[in-house]
MITORKE-502854 format. One line per 4 residues: number of its first residue (from 1); their letters; for each residue x, y, z of C-alpha. Coordinates in pm, whole numbers. Layout:
// MITORKE-502854
NUM	a	X/Y/Z; ... .
END
This chain:
// MITORKE-502854
1	mske	-6/-6/-6; 136/343/-81; 274/570/168; 101/862/43 .
5	wdil	-199/817/268; -307/664/570; -607/433/653; -817/520/954 .
9	dtst	-1035/283/1169; -1330/120/1010; -1701/205/1129; -2022/50/1066 .
13	mpvi	-2273/308/875; -2580/281/642; -2471/217/273; -2664/382/-30 .
17	alrg	-2613/225/-373; -2599/493/-638; -2707/444/-998; -2563/663/-1261 .
21	ltvf	-2415/900/-978; -2064/937/-832; -2020/1172/-513; -1671/1299/-453 .
25	pnvl	-1529/1440/-101; -1563/1823/-31; -1834/1856/-275; -2223/1959/-216 .
29	ihfe	-2477/1766/-425; -2824/1674/-411; -3000/1391/-580; -3333/1178/-560 .
33	vare	-3374/848/-399; -3649/600/-518; -3541/287/-365; -3716/172/-56 .
37	tsvr	-3384/32/89; -3193/353/8; -3487/577/181; -3465/352/501 .
41	alea	-3094/412/495; -3122/787/489; -3377/786/763; -3154/549/1009 .
45	amaa	-2857/764/911; -3053/1087/1013; -3194/939/1316; -2869/820/1470 .
49	gspv	-2670/1145/1336; -2412/932/1146; -2297/971/800; -2386/748/510 .
53	flvg	-2153/555/264; -2229/662/-97; -2094/400/-335; -2156/367/-719 .
57	qkdi	-2339/39/-860; -2144/-128/-1148; -2483/-234/-1319; -2750/21/-1277 .
61	gvee	-2999/-238/-1402; -2980/-451/-1052; -3268/-358/-826; -3134/-525/-512 .
65	pead	-2747/-516/-522; -2532/-719/-335; -2140/-675/-257; -2015/-785/-573 .
69	dlyq	-2261/-535/-763; -2090/-246/-583; -1772/-71/-636; -1513/-94/-341 .
73	vgti	-1427/281/-323; -1689/538/-230; -1755/855/-53; -1840/894/334 .
77	sdir	-2085/1165/335; -2283/1367/582; -2670/1432/514; -2748/1807/503 .
81	qilr	-3122/1799/404; -3423/1563/309; -3731/1655/134; -4031/1436/51 .
85	mpgd	-4113/1452/-316; -4466/1347/-477; -4462/1001/-578; -4287/861/-231 .
89	nvrv	-3964/1009/-392; -3700/1161/-151; -3478/1441/-237; -3146/1451/-29 .
93	mveg	-2864/1697/-13; -2529/1534/99; -2188/1684/145; -1886/1448/67 .
97	rarg	-1650/1391/374; -1383/1160/268; -1316/873/46; -1396/529/209 .
101	rlvq	-1355/161/121; -1613/-92/183; -1495/-382/386; -1802/-583/387 .
105	llra	-2179/-565/362; -2334/-647/691; -2698/-680/621; -2936/-605/316 .
109	epyl	-3251/-550/507; -3426/-347/604; -3129/-125/431; -2790/-181/333 .
113	egev	-2540/-152/609; -2165/-223/588; -1823/-194/753; -1637/100/586 .
117	reis	-1301/213/638; -1211/579/592; -910/675/372; -739/999/488 .
121	papv	-619/1249/196; -245/1199/105; -29/1485/195; 38/1726/-113 .
125	risa	361/1886/-210; 325/2144/-480; 637/2116/-717; 720/2267/-1044 .
129	kmea	572/1971/-1220; 249/1989/-1018; 217/2362/-1075; 240/2324/-1439 .
133	lmra	-20/2042/-1442; -239/2253/-1250; -222/2542/-1488; -276/2293/-1757 .
137	ayel	-579/2192/-1609; -706/2535/-1535; -668/2639/-1913; -804/2312/-2031 .
141	fqny	-1117/2364/-1805; -1146/2722/-1929; -1169/2585/-2297; -1430/2355/-2179 .
145	gels	-1646/2629/-2021; -1620/2832/-2341; -1761/2519/-2542; -2026/2450/-2296 .
149	pkls	-2261/2714/-2231; -2454/2520/-1935; -2134/2547/-1735; -2166/2810/-1454 .
153	pdll	-1908/3079/-1431; -1898/3011/-1047; -1747/2660/-1101; -1452/2820/-1295 .
157	vhvl	-1379/3082/-1013; -1392/2807/-739; -1149/2594/-940; -913/2894/-1027 .
161	asqd	-914/2971/-652; -815/2627/-535; -453/2514/-478; -529/2154/-364 .
165	pghi	-456/1925/-698; -681/1640/-549; -964/1890/-489; -947/2038/-826 .
169	adyi	-976/1700/-980; -1257/1595/-763; -1450/1909/-829; -1422/1910/-1180 .
173	aqni	-1503/1546/-1212; -1812/1613/-1011; -1952/1904/-1197; -1905/1803/-1563 .
177	pmrn	-2074/1539/-1747; -1863/1209/-1814; -1932/853/-1806; -1965/707/-1458 .
181	tdkq	-1684/456/-1513; -1449/757/-1591; -1548/918/-1263; -1532/614/-1067 .
185	tvle	-1146/595/-1190; -1111/921/-1079; -1250/862/-733; -1051/541/-676 .
189	elrp	-724/716/-758; -598/817/-399; -285/1010/-525; -379/1369/-599 .
193	arrl	-112/1394/-867; -216/1100/-1059; -567/1187/-1008; -536/1514/-1157 .
197	ekly	-335/1367/-1443; -627/1126/-1517; -883/1397/-1511; -672/1596/-1746 .
201	hlle	-667/1319/-2008; -1048/1275/-1965; -1095/1663/-1975; -906/1658/-2331 .
205	reve	-1141/1391/-2455; -1449/1583/-2338; -1310/1907/-2522; -1252/1727/-2841 .
209	ilsl	-1611/1583/-2844; -1756/1934/-2737; -1549/2079/-3033; -1692/1842/-3277 .
213	dqei	-2039/1882/-3150; -2017/2239/-3191; -1873/2192/-3560; -2172/1962/-3641 .
217	qera	-2392/2209/-3519; -2260/2490/-3704; -2249/2289/-4001; -2623/2238/-3960 .
221	reqm	-2707/2585/-3903; -2519/2644/-4253; -2711/2394/-4431; -3045/2521/-4285 .
225	sehq	-2930/2870/-4374; -2859/2730/-4728; -3178/2566/-4759; -3358/2882/-4659 .
229	rdyy	-3177/3054/-4912; -3265/2825/-5173; -3621/2817/-5069; -3632/3193/-5125 .
233	lreq	-3463/3174/-5445; -3686/2922/-5577; -4002/3118/-5462; -3847/3411/-5664 .
237	ikai	-3778/3187/-5956; -4137/3070/-5934; -4263/3414/-5947; -4075/3508/-6248 .
241	qael	-4172/3207/-6415; -4539/3298/-6324; -4488/3641/-6479; -4316/3484/-6807 .
245	geea	-4556/3184/-6810; -4271/2925/-6842; -4389/2674/-6589; -4752/2748/-6672 .
249	deie	-4665/2633/-7029; -4509/2333/-6901; -4805/2217/-6683; -5038/2310/-6967 .
253	eyre	-4827/2113/-7221; -4865/1772/-6978; -5230/1853/-6947; -5276/1852/-7311 .
257	kiar	-5079/1534/-7369; -5312/1352/-7112; -5633/1488/-7264; -5518/1376/-7622 .
261	aklp	-5395/1028/-7516; -5639/723/-7518; -5585/649/-7160; -5797/412/-6963 .
265	gqvr	-5975/597/-6668; -5756/462/-6382; -5426/584/-6576; -5574/924/-6654 .
269	ekln	-5680/985/-6293; -5329/873/-6180; -5159/1095/-6421; -5357/1408/-6339 .
273	relg	-5291/1341/-5968; -4902/1334/-6035; -4948/1637/-6263; -5106/1814/-5985 .
277	rlak	-4803/1711/-5738; -4572/1837/-6010; -4755/2176/-6022; -4680/2210/-5650 .
281	qgys	-4324/2135/-5668; -4026/2388/-5721; -3883/2360/-6072; -3550/2261/-5974 .
285	saes	-3659/2028/-5675; -3566/1669/-5669; -3920/1551/-5647; -4016/1750/-5982 .
289	svlr	-3735/1569/-6178; -3883/1243/-6066; -4228/1334/-6163; -4140/1471/-6490 .
293	nyld	-3956/1143/-6572; -4263/925/-6472; -4504/1147/-6681; -4276/1147/-6969 .
297	icle	-4234/753/-6983; -4605/697/-6916; -4705/960/-7205; -4460/796/-7435 .
301	lpwg	-4630/443/-7415; -4856/355/-7701; -5193/368/-7520; -5465/237/-7739 .
305	kstr	-5228/231/-8060; -5235/-102/-8249; -5129/-204/-8591; -5389/-384/-8808 .
309	ekin	-5299/-751/-8779; -5294/-962/-9117; -5393/-1317/-9013; -5361/-1514/-9331 .
313	vdav	-5235/-1867/-9357; -5098/-1808/-9718; -4930/-1502/-9644; -4734/-1657/-9335 .
317	rkal	-4644/-1973/-9526; -4500/-1763/-9806; -4296/-1566/-9556; -4177/-1884/-9381 .
321	drdh	-4092/-2070/-9710; -3907/-1765/-9828; -3694/-1740/-9520; -3643/-2081/-9421 .
325	fgle	-3575/-2414/-9597; -3708/-2728/-9441; -3830/-2735/-9086; -4178/-2860/-9235 .
329	kvkk	-4305/-2977/-8897; -4243/-2656/-8742; -4390/-2441/-9045; -4700/-2688/-9011 .
333	rile	-4751/-2610/-8657; -4702/-2247/-8679; -4962/-2240/-8965; -5208/-2436/-8766 .
337	fvav	-5152/-2175/-8489; -5220/-1872/-8753; -5519/-2077/-8888; -5690/-2074/-8526 .
341	kqla	-5621/-1712/-8507; -5774/-1670/-8835; -6083/-1817/-8722; -6095/-1690/-8365 .
345	pqlk	-5934/-1358/-8372; -6027/-1291/-8012; -5844/-1592/-7886; -5581/-1506/-7623 .
349	gqii	-5348/-1660/-7431; -5159/-1885/-7666; -4778/-1869/-7601; -4526/-2061/-7837 .
353	clag	-4191/-2164/-7720; -3939/-2244/-7998; -3696/-2525/-7857; -3387/-2641/-8032 .
357	ppgv	-3008/-2617/-8081; -2821/-2297/-8145; -2855/-2178/-8500; -3149/-2364/-8636 .
361	gkts	-3356/-2058/-8681; -3568/-1989/-8365; -3521/-1618/-8367; -3562/-1589/-8768 .
365	iams	-3901/-1780/-8762; -4035/-1534/-8494; -3904/-1249/-8717; -4096/-1380/-9023 .
369	mara	-4394/-1426/-8823; -4400/-1056/-8724; -4354/-950/-9074; -4630/-1185/-9214 .
373	mnrk	-4894/-1090/-8961; -4820/-711/-8976; -4695/-699/-8610; -4432/-476/-8468 .
377	larv	-4125/-694/-8315; -3963/-643/-7987; -3692/-859/-7883; -3602/-913/-7518 .
381	slgg	-3284/-1102/-7429; -3352/-1301/-7120; -3004/-1469/-7106; -2842/-1406/-6759 .
385	vsde	-3129/-1191/-6625; -3133/-1284/-6245; -3321/-965/-6111; -3701/-965/-6087 .
389	aeir	-3675/-570/-6138; -3568/-636/-6501; -3913/-771/-6581; -4131/-592/-6336 .
393	ghrk	-3937/-254/-6319; -3817/-44/-6041; -4021/170/-5803; -3999/539/-5930 .
397	tyvg	-3870/682/-5621; -3528/500/-5689; -3263/711/-5845; -3234/584/-6219 .
401	ampg	-3567/392/-6184; -3696/258/-6523; -3973/51/-6619; -3897/-338/-6686 .
405	riin	-3799/-510/-7000; -4167/-603/-7101; -4299/-233/-7082; -3970/-120/-7240 .
409	ainq	-4050/-370/-7550; -4398/-220/-7577; -4263/141/-7584; -3988/17/-7841 .
413	aqsc	-4240/-121/-8064; -4501/163/-8017; -4808/-74/-8045; -5013/-241/-7798 .
417	npli	-5016/-575/-8017; -4647/-642/-8104; -4496/-973/-8132; -4243/-976/-7828 .
421	llde	-3972/-1233/-7860; -3858/-1354/-7519; -3522/-1498/-7629; -3330/-1764/-7434 .
425	idkl	-3583/-1808/-7170; -3401/-2113/-7048; -3114/-1908/-6928; -3278/-1721/-6669 .
429	gydh	-3103/-1689/-6325; -3213/-1600/-5987; -3045/-1493/-5673; -3114/-1258/-5359 .
433	rgdp	-3289/-989/-5577; -3576/-1241/-5653; -3682/-1487/-5946; -3760/-1342/-6286 .
437	asal	-3916/-1661/-6385; -4192/-1633/-6139; -4236/-1258/-6243; -4291/-1380/-6596 .
441	levl	-4578/-1620/-6476; -4805/-1311/-6480; -4666/-1184/-6807; -4752/-1512/-6988 .
445	dgeq	-5072/-1607/-6825; -5345/-1486/-7060; -5587/-1469/-6794; -5380/-1228/-6591 .
449	nasf	-5187/-1021/-6842; -5455/-796/-6937; -5398/-597/-6602; -4994/-639/-6565 .
453	rdnf	-4889/-405/-6324; -4534/-262/-6365; -4360/-127/-6059; -4264/189/-6202 .
457	levp	-4586/274/-6373; -4802/166/-6086; -5101/148/-6304; -5225/-169/-6517 .
461	fdls	-5114/-231/-6877; -5312/-465/-7107; -5057/-730/-7264; -5353/-956/-7370 .
465	dvlf	-5325/-842/-7738; -4930/-918/-7727; -4828/-1230/-7919; -4531/-1376/-7715 .
469	itta	-4284/-1627/-7870; -4013/-1756/-7665; -3700/-1938/-7766; -3488/-2181/-7567 .
473	nttd	-3203/-2456/-7641; -3337/-2689/-7376; -3662/-2710/-7176; -3493/-2888/-6890 .
477	tipr	-3398/-2582/-6708; -3709/-2383/-6749; -3921/-2384/-6430; -4227/-2631/-6474 .
481	plld	-4506/-2344/-6377; -4354/-2135/-6654; -4316/-2447/-6902; -4688/-2532/-6831 .
485	rmei	-4795/-2187/-6979; -4619/-2240/-7314; -4668/-2472/-7606; -4328/-2639/-7707 .
489	iels	-4248/-2656/-8096; -3916/-2844/-8111; -3677/-2752/-8394; -3425/-3043/-8467 .
493	sytd	-3080/-3024/-8618; -3030/-2981/-8970; -2911/-3256/-9206; -2603/-3210/-9402 .
497	eekv	-2813/-3191/-9738; -3041/-2929/-9567; -2733/-2716/-9480; -2636/-2734/-9849 .
501	qisk	-2962/-2599/-9962; -2985/-2342/-9686; -2612/-2223/-9788; -2713/-2196/-10163 .
505	rhll	-3061/-2026/-10095; -2991/-1803/-9792; -2634/-1791/-9660; -2424/-1765/-9958 .
509	pkel	-2636/-1484/-10151; -2642/-1310/-9800; -2263/-1331/-9762; -2201/-1218/-10119 .
513	krhg	-2413/-897/-10077; -2246/-809/-9725; -1912/-849/-9891; -1984/-647/-10211 .
517	ltka	-1942/-946/-10447; -2176/-1064/-10716; -2285/-1436/-10820; -2072/-1380/-11118 .
521	qlkv	-1754/-1286/-10911; -1773/-1588/-10686; -1941/-1938/-10741; -1933/-2219/-10465 .
525	sdga	-1990/-2575/-10604; -2224/-2810/-10426; -1926/-3044/-10368; -1739/-2757/-10185 .
529	lrel	-2030/-2688/-9984; -2061/-3036/-9871; -1693/-3067/-9798; -1713/-2736/-9620 .
533	iasy	-1997/-2880/-9382; -1834/-3195/-9322; -1475/-3093/-9265; -1518/-2733/-9135 .
537	tres	-1803/-2747/-8925; -1977/-2966/-8663; -2299/-2821/-8535; -2661/-2868/-8530 .
541	gvrv	-2755/-2529/-8669; -2561/-2313/-8946; -2400/-2011/-8743; -2038/-2157/-8792 .
545	lerr	-2118/-2256/-9159; -2234/-1872/-9220; -1886/-1765/-9056; -1701/-2012/-9296 .
549	laav	-1879/-1885/-9592; -1810/-1527/-9472; -1427/-1614/-9455; -1458/-1785/-9817 .
553	crra	-1606/-1444/-9931; -1352/-1223/-9763; -1072/-1442/-9921; -1242/-1415/-10267 .
557	amkv	-1277/-1004/-10215; -929/-988/-10153; -827/-1146/-10480; -1088/-968/-10655 .
561	vsee	-917/-625/-10514; -585/-755/-10594; -682/-816/-10944; -560/-1172/-10922 .
565	atal	-904/-1277/-11075; -1231/-1125/-11180; -1441/-1444/-11155; -1371/-1714/-10897 .
569	kvte	-1517/-2083/-10866; -1457/-2253/-10529; -1452/-2632/-10542; -1381/-2886/-10282 .
573	kdle	-1007/-2880/-10381; -992/-2498/-10325; -1126/-2508/-9955; -801/-2563/-9807 .
577	eylg	-646/-2244/-9969; -943/-2038/-9854; -1015/-2192/-9501; -692/-2363/-9410 .
581	vpry	-644/-2718/-9290; -978/-2917/-9228; -1076/-2888/-8863; -1272/-3213/-8862 .
585	hper	-1219/-3561/-9002; -1459/-3842/-9053; -1465/-4092/-8744; -1285/-4362/-8890 .
589	qale	-1252/-4567/-8593; -1631/-4558/-8550; -1649/-4768/-8861; -1398/-5025/-8778 .
593	ervg	-1420/-5349/-8575; -1275/-5315/-8239; -1268/-5518/-7895; -1416/-5341/-7607 .
597	vvng	-1523/-5030/-7794; -1867/-4943/-7872; -2037/-4626/-8016; -2289/-4468/-7813 .
601	lawt	-2493/-4194/-7876; -2537/-3875/-7661; -2793/-3603/-7637; -2679/-3252/-7553 .
605	svgg	-2852/-2902/-7546; -2675/-2830/-7896; -2780/-3171/-8070; -2669/-3531/-8076 .
609	elle	-2309/-3658/-8040; -2138/-3984/-8091; -1995/-4108/-7765; -1740/-4381/-7760 .
613	vevn	-1747/-4657/-7470; -1406/-4806/-7392; -1358/-5110/-7181; -1038/-5277/-7074 .
617	visg	-1003/-5577/-6881; -695/-5661/-6686; -589/-5911/-6412; -666/-5811/-6076 .
621	sgkv	-894/-5857/-5780; -1233/-5758/-5927; -1231/-5375/-5903; -1429/-5162/-6138 .
625	eltg	-1303/-4828/-6224; -1549/-4579/-6396; -1359/-4261/-6547; -1463/-3986/-6794 .
629	nlgd	-1635/-3736/-6562; -1932/-3931/-6515; -2253/-3856/-6315; -2418/-4062/-6064 .
633	vmke	-2673/-4207/-6288; -2427/-4325/-6552; -2193/-4488/-6286; -2527/-4673/-6161 .
637	saha	-2575/-4778/-6529; -2222/-4949/-6552; -2293/-5134/-6220; -2635/-5269/-6340 .
641	alsf	-2461/-5367/-6671; -2199/-5552/-6466; -2463/-5745/-6249; -2651/-5863/-6564 .
645	irsq	-2336/-5983/-6715; -2256/-6191/-6393; -2606/-6329/-6401; -2555/-6440/-6759 .
649	adrl	-2181/-6544/-6742; -2260/-6908/-6858; -2458/-6819/-7159; -2207/-6561/-7264 .
653	gipa	-1913/-6788/-7240; -1751/-6581/-6951; -1575/-6742/-6654; -1830/-6743/-6345 .
657	dfyk	-1541/-6603/-6111; -1437/-6319/-6369; -1536/-6052/-6130; -1302/-6194/-5884 .
661	ekdi	-982/-6239/-6090; -1034/-5952/-6340; -1034/-5554/-6283; -1257/-5378/-6527 .
665	hvhf	-1202/-5007/-6641; -1480/-4838/-6804; -1386/-4491/-6973; -1582/-4229/-7174 .
669	pega	-1319/-3999/-7386; -1328/-3650/-7360; -1296/-3662/-6993; -1309/-3282/-6924 .
673	vpkd	-1693/-3285/-7049; -1939/-3385/-6777; -2158/-3696/-6886; -2490/-3836/-6709 .
677	gpsa	-2785/-4022/-6792; -2883/-4417/-6809; -2903/-4437/-7187; -2576/-4567/-7228 .
681	giai	-2660/-4882/-7062; -2661/-5109/-7346; -2345/-4960/-7485; -2151/-5011/-7167 .
685	ttam	-2300/-5392/-7148; -2192/-5467/-7499; -1837/-5292/-7448; -1799/-5524/-7134 .
689	vsal	-1899/-5830/-7290; -1671/-5758/-7615; -1381/-5697/-7377; -1439/-5995/-7155 .
693	tgtp	-1481/-6225/-7445; -1234/-6095/-7673; -1502/-6057/-7947; -1501/-5751/-8165 .
697	vrrg	-1793/-5520/-8216; -1917/-5492/-8572; -1841/-5188/-8763; -2081/-4897/-8859 .
701	lamt	-2276/-4970/-8564; -2412/-4738/-8291; -2644/-4808/-7987; -2865/-4622/-7723 .
705	gevt	-3072/-4767/-7449; -3102/-4814/-7081; -3045/-5170/-6930; -3201/-5312/-6633 .
709	lrgr	-3046/-5613/-6385; -3284/-5857/-6567; -3161/-5740/-6909; -3462/-5535/-7046 .
713	vlpi	-3386/-5269/-7272; -3584/-4935/-7162; -3678/-4635/-7380; -3487/-4341/-7397 .
717	gglk	-3521/-3966/-7521; -3343/-3736/-7785; -3388/-3993/-8047; -3409/-3761/-8323 .
721	ektm	-3071/-3552/-8207; -2901/-3896/-8162; -2980/-4054/-8506; -2863/-3734/-8675 .
725	aafr	-2523/-3745/-8475; -2512/-4114/-8612; -2585/-4010/-8962; -2340/-3734/-8959 .
729	ngik	-2047/-3964/-8848; -2117/-4229/-9128; -2297/-4474/-8902; -2484/-4733/-9105 .
733	tvii	-2687/-4924/-8834; -2814/-4801/-8483; -2980/-5040/-8216; -3241/-4879/-8014 .
737	padn	-3516/-4973/-7764; -3838/-5130/-7916; -4033/-4901/-7718; -3893/-4592/-7909 .
741	dkdl	-4052/-4742/-8237; -4315/-4472/-8232; -4032/-4196/-8220; -3887/-4313/-8561 .
745	eeid	-4186/-4103/-8707; -4006/-3797/-8578; -3692/-3863/-8758; -3607/-3678/-9074 .
749	qtvr	-3673/-3881/-9376; -3323/-3829/-9502; -3194/-3984/-9184; -3444/-4299/-9198 .
753	kalq	-3336/-4368/-9550; -2979/-4355/-9457; -2981/-4580/-9148; -3096/-4906/-9054 .
757	filv	-3272/-4946/-8724; -3279/-5241/-8516; -3518/-5256/-8244; -3438/-5455/-7930 .
761	erad	-3632/-5550/-7602; -3348/-5735/-7439; -2982/-5706/-7383; -2908/-6034/-7545 .
765	qvla	-3057/-5918/-7858; -2815/-5636/-7842; -2523/-5864/-7801; -2633/-6087/-8088 .
769	qaln	-2650/-5783/-8316; -2347/-5618/-8222; -2070/-5893/-8159; -1935/-6083/-8414 .
773	rpve	-2028/-6429/-8298; -2363/-6599/-8247; -2543/-6540/-7929; -2895/-6721/-7854 .
777	apvp	-3161/-6441/-7836; -3487/-6341/-7983; -3501/-6209/-8331; -3498/-5828/-8312 .
781	rrrg	-3710/-5622/-8548; -3532/-5409/-8801; -3648/-5063/-8923; -3471/-4840/-9206 .
785	rprk	-3346/-4951/-9537; -3508/-5303/-9532; -3858/-5272/-9639; -3995/-5574/-9463 .
789	teel	-4036/-5539/-9111; -4186/-5801/-8848; -4494/-5714/-8676; -4477/-5715/-8288 .
793	pavp	-4756/-5651/-8045; -4780/-5331/-7901; -4563/-5200/-7633; -4627/-4955/-7357 .
797	pape	-4569/-4588/-7444; -4236/-4454/-7354; -4251/-4205/-7068; -4238/-3839/-7210 .
801	ggsr	-3879/-3683/-7253; -3717/-4020/-7160; -3399/-4071/-7010; -3095/-3889/-7172 .
805	lrq	-2723/-3974/-7197; -2617/-3600/-7136; -2289/-3452/-7239 .
END
């Protein structure tokens, strides 16, 4: 314990726990007492003529404090006066006598009483350092008094008159607003010099806070003065404009536009109400800018304006035939749609979704329909849209708010009955800002879109006369409620012959015109077109083909400009000069007999693909390795195939314990591409049996189908795209499930004539047709080039969509 003070004897006295208050020695202070225990402590002290011990409470929320809830150091005080206040409160005036330390609490009822040890003040020696500290404290307290108008001048005089550093610190701490924890820190410091030093640092902080507060208040007063100045100037401008008639002309102009527009009653009432608000605003106020923008956008919309629709089946047929080659089934379905519109013009709610690989003409079909039906066309790209406000718009109160894409499309078309093309609807996203697919439910619902309400407009807009056409590469990613509102028209991949005709009729003339060439200057032979399609493109549509033709035209233009030739003819032998080395080569391996390798067929969102299945059998302990970036469904198909083979090992001529002594590795090439789906089941089965028996698979053969543990072959989906891939790669025979017989009608006639289809019901039928050795199995059905087919009983219909081997 320090030698600077002495501790006197202890004594017993009433204790009062203070909440939010600290009392210092030699300071007169009054405060209110509300707790019954504290009031009884005061009464007991007055009755006994003894002092009370005032000590701070650590947590002011505790109603009945105990010893642990109180600080140890407090102030022994004398009661000078007690006044009874209304509401059972007591107001007491006390004078601090000395510091004291609470030794222990003796009792808590009927009031707090404790054993308190008085601490005598430490002796003070005024040194030069102490004098400097006192002067600094005087000056700082004066600064505080200048910043705090509520501080009484008498306090400053009292502090300047004192030469006791301890008393100066106590007095200042008692009379300025500080946190109670800071005041308690000053009270607990028993050395006067240290106490004054602590107070100085606390006072510095309070002065800084007051300076910042004064600066903030000054800035607020300046802003208020500036606002008042702006208000007076605006009022003067308003008066000047009233004299000149400028603002009145603007209001009158808006009023005339509202009167001329063919607005519904609810919309007209809303715009007049907003115009009234604008008339009350200052010309340069922020609110007036928002209202002007709102009125301008609303009045720009084509309220009541429509084009005269031409619903004629023959006109639409001519437009589609002029702009597109092939796609007969798609054209037929669109013409049926137009025929219904011709007979029932008031029929609403028909939404068409054109689904197919990229580059097959989905967008151009919609453009042709718009021209043929005399509807304005507005295209809305939905790819990557993940904010619901992109569809419904933003509230007009936001900075930079605009209507959603649907209303913007209406404004762009300047017609209430346009054809709106919602492009790439399968690529909608969603995040924390909402789900735009859900917002489209109202847009594409014929029962609801008659009163579509954009967040920006805040009034209903009739979309029932709009013809919506959507496009998608796949319907798998479209939410089911949205898909139910649309009628799907599927566009398949083009055959090579169709691409040749499209190139001759559309793509080549278009590129010749774009590059400033004439038909006499550049001719491309049919053989060159076929070679270009086979060796320089690998796609379902014709976009890459169009770019390759553009490259040929650029090369030809260079030769014409360089005067190397005036008329050019490109044959298949010249393509390497124009386009470089061929990018794609025929899949020669697919046409060879190999052991453990089978040609599977895959469905992708951009068309069909040929997908090899490779199986290698090596000596080991019966492990099965599956590689090639496979999904869970495909892995399960491999295990199902292996179980079937084990169950039929005797019939297949495979050792019964092969699964114990042989490791089987199944691999799908192009390992960077994810693959999934069950339709590779028969391909995996055939490849495993071929590898285990050493029997090669017949050349020019591909297959697709799901296999079960019992060897049944189940139907699959995407047959049209898969057979197109087989046709492109020179495959001659395709094995498919018997239940997919009905799907052969959907396949292009060119493909059907070029391929032989073998319909199978069991895996042993697949093995009998695929392997170059006899396998006992029922005779499968054949479809394709052979004209005679065997009649089989009807089979259950395949599930819609089927299972797909995705890539």
